[in-house]
C-alpha positions in Angstrom: 0.0 0.0 -0.1 1.3 3.5 -0.9 0.1 5.7 2.0 0.6 9.4 1.4 0.3 11.3 4.6 -1.8 14.3 4.5 -0.6 15.9 7.6 3.2 15.8 6.0 1.6 18.2 3.2 0.5 20.5 6.0 4.3 21.1 7.1 4.8 23.1 3.9 2.2 25.6 5.0 1.3 26.5 1.3 -2.3 27.0 -0.3 -3.8 25.0 -2.8 -2.9 27.5 -5.9 0.8 27.3 -4.5 0.9 23.7 -4.4 -0.4 23.2 -8.0 1.8 25.9 -9.4 4.7 24.3 -7.9 4.5 21.0 -10.0 4.0 22.7 -13.5 7.0 21.3 -14.7 7.2 17.9 -12.6 8.2 14.8 -14.6 6.3 11.8 -14.3 6.0 9.8 -11.0 6.6 6.1 -11.5 4.8 3.6 -9.7 6.1 0.3 -8.5 4.2 -3.2 -7.6 4.8 -5.5 -4.7 3.8 -8.8 -6.3 7.0 -10.3 -4.8 5.9 -9.6 -1.6 2.6 -11.0 -1.2 3.8 -13.7 0.7 4.5 -11.4 3.7 2.0 -11.8 6.6 2.2 -8.2 7.4 0.3 -7.3 4.1 -2.4 -10.0 4.5 -4.7 -8.8 6.6 -8.4 -9.7 6.0 -9.6 -6.0 5.4 -6.8 -4.9 3.3 -5.1 -5.7 -0.1 -1.3 -5.5 -0.9 -1.1 -2.4 -3.7 2.6 -2.3 -3.7 5.4 -1.0 -1.3 7.8 1.8 -0.6 11.2 2.0 0.5 13.3 5.2 1.2 16.2 3.6 -0.4 14.6 4.0 -3.9 14.0 7.8 -3.4 16.2 10.0 -5.8 16.9 13.6 -5.8 14.0 14.1 -8.6 11.4 13.4 -5.8 10.4 11.0 -3.2 8.1 8.8 -5.5 9.6 8.9 -9.0 10.9 5.5 -8.5 8.3 3.7 -7.0 6.7 1.5 -9.8 3.9 -0.8 -10.3 4.7 -4.0 -11.9 7.7 -5.3 -14.3 6.5 -5.1 -17.5 8.3 -3.5 -20.3 6.1 -1.2 -21.7 5.1 2.3 -20.1 1.7 3.6 -20.1 1.0 7.5 -19.2 -2.4 8.3 -17.9 -3.8 11.6 -19.3 -6.4 12.1 -17.0 -7.6 11.7 -13.5 -5.4 11.4 -10.0 -2.5 9.8 -11.8 -2.3 12.2 -14.9 1.2 12.2 -16.2 2.4 9.5 -14.0 4.1 6.5 -15.8 3.3 3.1 -15.1 4.4 -0.4 -16.5 0.7 -1.8 -16.0 -2.1 -1.0 -18.0 -4.9 -1.7 -15.6 -5.2 0.1 -12.0 -7.9 0.5 -9.1 -7.4 3.8 -7.6 -9.2 4.7 -4.4 -8.4 7.5 -1.3 -8.8 7.0 2.2 -8.3 9.7 4.9 -5.7 11.6 3.0 -4.1 8.3 1.7 -4.0 7.4 -2.1 -4.5 3.7 -2.4 -3.6 1.9 -6.1 -3.6 -1.6 -6.7 -3.6 -3.6 -10.3 -6.8 -4.1 -12.0 -7.7 -7.3 -13.9 -10.3 -7.3 -16.6 -12.7 -9.8 -14.8 -12.3 -8.7 -11.4 -14.3 -6.1 -9.3 -12.8 -3.2 -7.3 -11.0 -4.8 -4.3 -12.6 -4.6 -1.1 -10.5 -2.2 1.4 -12.9 -1.5 4.2 -15.7 0.6 5.2 -13.6 3.9 4.9 -12.4 3.2 1.5 -13.8 4.0 -1.9 -12.8 3.2 -5.0 -13.3 6.3 -7.5 -12.4 4.6 -10.8 -10.0 2.9 -12.6 -7.5 3.0 -15.6 -7.5 1.3 -19.0 -5.6 1.0 -21.7 -6.9 2.5 -24.9 -5.6 2.3 -28.5 -3.4 5.0 -28.5 -1.1 3.3 -25.8 -2.4 6.0 -23.2 -4.2 4.8 -20.2 -7.5 6.5 -19.8 -9.6 7.2 -16.6 -13.0 5.7 -16.1 -14.4 7.4 -12.9 -16.9 5.3 -10.6 -19.0 7.4 -8.4 -18.3 10.6 -6.8 -15.4 12.7 -8.6 -12.0 12.9 -7.4 -11.8 16.3 -4.8 -9.2 18.6 -6.4 -7.3 18.8 -3.2 -6.9 15.0 -2.7 -5.1 15.3 -6.2 -3.1 18.3 -5.2 -2.2 16.8 -2.2 -0.9 13.6 -3.9 1.2 15.8 -6.2 2.6 17.7 -3.3 4.4 14.9 -2.3 7.1 15.2 -5.1 7.9 18.3 -3.0 8.9 21.6 -3.7 12.7 21.0 -3.6 12.3 19.2 -6.8 10.8 22.1 -8.6 14.1 24.1 -7.4 16.3 21.6 -8.7 15.0 21.8 -12.1 15.9 25.2 -12.1 19.7 25.4 -11.5 22.3 24.5 -14.0 22.9 20.8 -14.5 26.6 21.4 -15.1 27.9 24.7 -13.7 31.4 25.5 -14.7 32.9 27.0 -11.5 33.0 24.6 -8.4 34.2 25.4 -5.3 35.5 22.3 -3.1 35.6 23.2 0.8 36.7 21.0 3.5 37.6 21.4 7.3 40.4 23.9 6.6 38.0 26.3 4.8 35.8 26.7 7.7 38.8 26.8 10.3 40.3 29.6 8.0 37.3 31.4 7.1 37.5 34.1 9.6 40.1 35.4 12.5 41.8 33.1 15.0 40.2 34.9 17.9 36.7 33.7 16.9 38.1 30.2 16.7 39.5 30.7 20.4 36.1 31.8 21.4 34.3 28.8 20.1 32.8 30.8 17.3 34.7 28.5 14.3 34.5 24.9 14.3 37.9 23.2 14.8 39.7 21.0 12.8 39.5 17.4 12.5 42.4 16.4 15.3 41.4 19.2 17.7 37.7 18.4 17.4 37.5 15.7 20.2 38.3 18.2 23.3 35.5 20.5 22.1 32.9 17.7 21.9 34.3 16.2 25.4 34.0 19.3 27.0 30.6 20.5 25.6 28.2 20.4 28.7 25.1 19.4 26.5 26.9 16.3 24.8 26.6 13.5 27.4 27.8 10.9 25.1 31.1 12.3 24.1 32.0 12.4 27.7 31.2 8.8 28.0 33.8 7.2 26.1 36.0 4.2 27.1 39.2 5.3 28.4 41.3 3.2 25.8 39.5 4.9 22.9 39.8 8.8 24.5 43.7 8.0 24.3 43.3 7.3 20.5 41.7 10.5 19.9 45.0 12.3 21.0 46.6 10.5 18.0 43.8 10.4 15.3 40.2 11.6 15.4 39.4 9.2 12.6 41.3 6.2 13.9 39.3 6.8 17.4 36.0 6.9 15.7 36.7 3.5 13.8 37.6 2.0 17.1 34.1 3.3 18.5 32.2 1.4 15.7 34.3 -1.8 16.7 33.8 -1.3 20.5 30.9 -3.4 22.0 30.3 -1.0 24.8 30.3 2.1 22.6 28.6 1.1 19.3 25.2 1.1 20.7 25.4 4.8 21.5 26.9 5.8 18.0 23.7 7.1 16.7 23.6 9.4 19.9 26.8 10.5 19.2 25.9 11.6 15.7 22.8 13.3 17.0 25.2 15.5 19.4 27.5 15.9 16.7 24.9 17.8 14.5 23.9 19.7 17.8 27.6 20.7 18.3 28.0 22.0 14.5 24.9 23.7 14.3 26.2 26.5 16.8 28.3 27.9 14.6 27.4 30.9 12.7 28.9 33.2 10.3 29.7 37.0 10.7 30.1 39.6 7.9 33.8 39.2 8.2 33.6 35.5 7.3 35.2 34.5 4.1 32.2 32.3 3.1 30.1 35.5 3.5 32.2 37.5 1.1 32.3 35.1 -1.2 28.5 34.5 -1.2 28.1 38.3 -1.7 30.2 38.2 -4.7 28.4 35.1 -6.3 25.2 36.8 -5.5 26.2 39.8 -7.6 27.5 37.7 -10.4 24.2 35.5 -10.5 22.2 38.8 -11.0 24.6 40.2 -13.5 25.6 37.4 -15.9 25.0 34.1 -17.0 27.9 32.9 -14.6 27.4 29.4 -13.2 28.7 27.6 -10.1 28.4 25.4 -7.0 29.8 24.2 -4.0 31.0 20.9 -2.7 31.5 21.0 1.0 32.7 18.2 3.2 31.7 20.2 6.4 29.3 19.6 8.7 28.2 23.2 9.9 26.0 25.5 8.3 28.4 28.4 8.1 28.4 28.3 4.2 24.6 27.9 3.9 23.8 30.8 6.2 26.3 33.0 4.5 24.3 32.6 1.1 20.9 32.8 2.7 22.0 36.0 4.4 22.9 37.4 1.0 19.5 36.5 -0.4 20.6 33.4 -2.3 18.9 30.1 -1.4 21.3 27.0 -1.3 19.6 24.2 -3.4 20.4 20.6 -2.1 19.3 17.7 -4.3 17.5 14.9 -2.5 15.9 17.2 -0.1 12.1 16.3 0.5 10.9 18.7 3.0 11.8 21.9 4.4 10.8 23.4 8.0 10.0 26.4 6.9 7.9 28.4 3.8 10.1 29.2 1.1 9.8 33.0 -0.4 9.5 33.4 -4.1 12.6 32.7 -5.8 14.1 34.1 -9.0 16.7 31.5 -10.9 19.5 34.0 -10.1 18.9 33.5 -6.4 19.3 29.9 -6.8 22.8 28.3 -6.0 23.6 24.4 -5.5 25.4 23.0 -2.6 26.7 19.7 -2.6 26.9 17.6 1.0 28.7 14.5 -0.1 29.4 13.8 3.9 26.0 15.2 4.9 25.8 17.9 7.3 24.1 19.3 10.6 20.9 20.4 8.9 19.8 17.4 7.5 17.5 14.8 9.1 15.3 11.8 8.4 12.2 12.4 10.5 11.2 9.5 12.6 9.0 8.5 15.6 9.7 4.9 15.5 12.7 5.1 17.9 11.0 7.5 20.3 11.9 5.4 23.4 14.6 5.2 25.8 16.6 2.6 24.0 19.4 2.5 21.8 19.9 2.3 18.2 23.1 0.6 16.4 23.4 0.1 12.7 25.9 -2.2 11.0 29.7 -0.8 10.7 28.6 -0.5 6.6 25.7 1.8 7.3 22.5 0.4 8.2 19.7 0.8 5.9 16.2 2.5 6.9 13.1 2.2 5.2 9.7 4.5 5.6 7.9 7.0 4.0 9.7 10.1 5.5 12.2 11.7 3.3 15.2 14.1 3.8 14.3 17.3 5.8 16.4 20.2 5.3 16.2 22.2 8.4 16.4 26.0 7.4 15.7 27.5 10.8 18.6 27.0 13.2 16.6 27.0 16.0 14.8 23.8 14.9 18.1 21.5 15.0 18.1 21.3 18.6 14.4 20.2 18.6 15.2 17.5 15.9 18.0 16.3 17.9 15.9 16.2 21.2 13.5 14.2 19.2 15.9 11.8 18.0 15.7 12.7 14.2 18.2 10.5 12.6 21.1 12.8 11.3 22.0 12.5 7.8 25.8 12.7 8.2 28.6 10.4 7.4 30.6 9.6 10.3 34.0 11.2 10.7 36.6 8.2 10.1 38.4 6.8 7.2 35.4 5.0 5.5 33.3 8.1 6.0 30.3 5.7 6.9 26.9 7.3 7.2 24.9 7.2 10.2 22.6 5.1 8.5 22.6 4.3 4.9 19.9 6.3 3.1 19.0 7.8 -0.6 20.3 11.4 0.6 24.0 10.5 1.1 24.0 8.3 -1.9 22.5 11.2 -4.0 24.8 13.8 -2.6 27.9 11.5 -3.3 26.7 10.8 -7.0 25.9 14.6 -7.3 29.4 15.8 -6.2 31.3 13.3 -8.8 29.0 14.8 -11.7 29.8 18.5 -10.4 33.4 17.6 -10.6 33.6 15.7 -13.9 31.7 18.4 -15.6 33.2 21.5 -14.4 35.8 23.8 -16.0 37.4 25.1 -13.0 37.3 23.5 -9.4 39.1 25.4 -6.6 39.9 23.2 -3.7 40.2 24.7 -0.1 40.9 23.2 3.2 40.8 19.6 1.7 43.5 17.1 2.7 44.9 15.1 -0.4 44.0 11.7 1.0 42.9 9.6 -2.2 43.4 6.4 -0.1 40.4 7.3 2.1 38.0 9.6 0.1 38.0 7.7 -3.1 34.4 9.1 -4.0 36.2 12.4 -4.0 39.4 12.0 -5.3 38.7 9.6 -8.4 36.6 12.2 -9.9 39.1 14.9 -9.4 41.7 12.4 -10.9 39.5 12.1 -14.0 38.0 15.7 -14.5 39.5 17.9 -17.3 38.7 20.9 -15.2 41.3 23.2 -14.4 42.3 22.3 -10.5 43.4 25.1 -8.0 44.8 24.0 -4.7 45.1 26.4 -1.9 47.3 24.8 0.8 49.8 27.2 3.0 52.1 24.0 4.1 54.7 22.7 2.3 53.8 18.8 3.2 50.4 19.5 1.9 51.5 20.9 -1.4 54.0 18.0 -2.1 51.1 15.7 -1.3 48.7 17.4 -3.9 51.5 17.7 -6.4 52.5 14.0 -5.9 49.1 13.1 -6.4 48.2 15.2 -9.4 51.2 14.2 -11.3 50.4 10.6 -10.8 47.0 11.3 -12.0 48.5 12.5 -15.3 48.0 16.2 -14.8 50.6 18.7 -15.8 51.5 21.8 -13.4 50.0 25.2 -14.7 48.2 23.4 -17.5 45.7 21.2 -15.4 46.5 22.3 -11.8 47.9 25.3 -9.9 49.1 25.4 -6.3 48.3 28.5 -4.3 50.7 28.5 -1.3 48.5 30.6 0.8 45.8 30.2 3.4 42.1 30.7 2.4 42.4 34.4 3.5 45.6 35.1 1.7 44.4 33.2 -1.6 40.9 34.9 -1.3 41.5 37.5 -3.9 43.2 35.2 -6.6 40.4 32.5 -6.0 38.0 35.3 -7.2 40.1 36.1 -10.0 40.4 32.5 -11.4 36.5 32.2 -10.9 35.7 35.4 -12.5 34.3 37.1 -9.6 36.3 40.2 -9.5 34.3 43.3 -9.9 35.7 46.9 -10.5 
């Protein structure tokens, strides 16, 4: 059964006209059948009929229901009328009903009557294949209420309509790591806890934060590992029988910690966002950001300069979106997730612990990726034990739990790098043996690479990697031997963001 929850729609706080307008350009939704699961007892209740199944790992950036399909037949049929208008299906006969805000669909045989769902469900009609290879809608009884149809389509989410309006292959890519955030403003702000620390200095901040209980209660032998390497200590935590059950709680606390950092107007991200905002308004320039950082310094910098950060794979926002022009949209990609992305859930609301496998346990359900825009809502999500969409900070970068959002972000980061003309890399250690999903597309891309690195050892690491990847210095890459601040004007120049 495909249950489309009406309450989730009300979170968007949009009126009916706005809901309909959001979906003028939506591609067809695909529906999936569940015949293979008919033997599952959960679906064999006496007052219900199996109509399909829904799994969150089938979601894609284009919208949460595009990959759900009915049946496995080769032909594609597209209804032109009724509640599934412009929805692709591989089954030519479908019954459709609605129940308390849920759309219910099941396959229809020529010789079968409407299926029985119970007293509270009314079959409204069925689809039948006509001679033009298009399915036509035959109504039964009362017509569909317009709100029911609009609510069904609303679940393809407003994020998708924004994703369709940003460049597919932006030319200027900024690739930021922890060093960029650490160096994005004055050192005194770091001392005051207003900038996030670098990886190897992160643990003392987590340990000493009064609100982070689980980061204080770590086995002694692993605490000592953090002094050597944060990533090694994290890997040890995932293998420790006593600590592993608290992994998700630590991930939630990590999101809470990083959500406390906010940019000032002096921040280099803010200054970059201001340049990008002006360029978007005055030219056909295109760009995007790939960031490995968990905090919101970059996102808030763009938002406060009236540029909305579009993130593929998002299905819900926690706030109403203003009317946005195309020149106010800018893509930001998070291949390791970030503190503002959660999967809403109430299945694990008790006092027990949740432990996923070391390879990243999967999660199924009808709740998508929630992009929290209001920073005050992040602590609320953490308190309610929403599932953080972040990768753990260890060599394998395993996500807290495997979910379509992280996969979408990692795939998109590779697309951005492979199709760019200029890639500016700031604050990212050259560790191709760990982050294969990052350094493989960088090795394969034909884009000109700008690597910002003040340390000689880091410069030599990158240069060795670049040469081994078949790249030639000053032809395929350039190293800027400065900090983020020292290289900022040169970064603007290479990305055509300088103004008179």
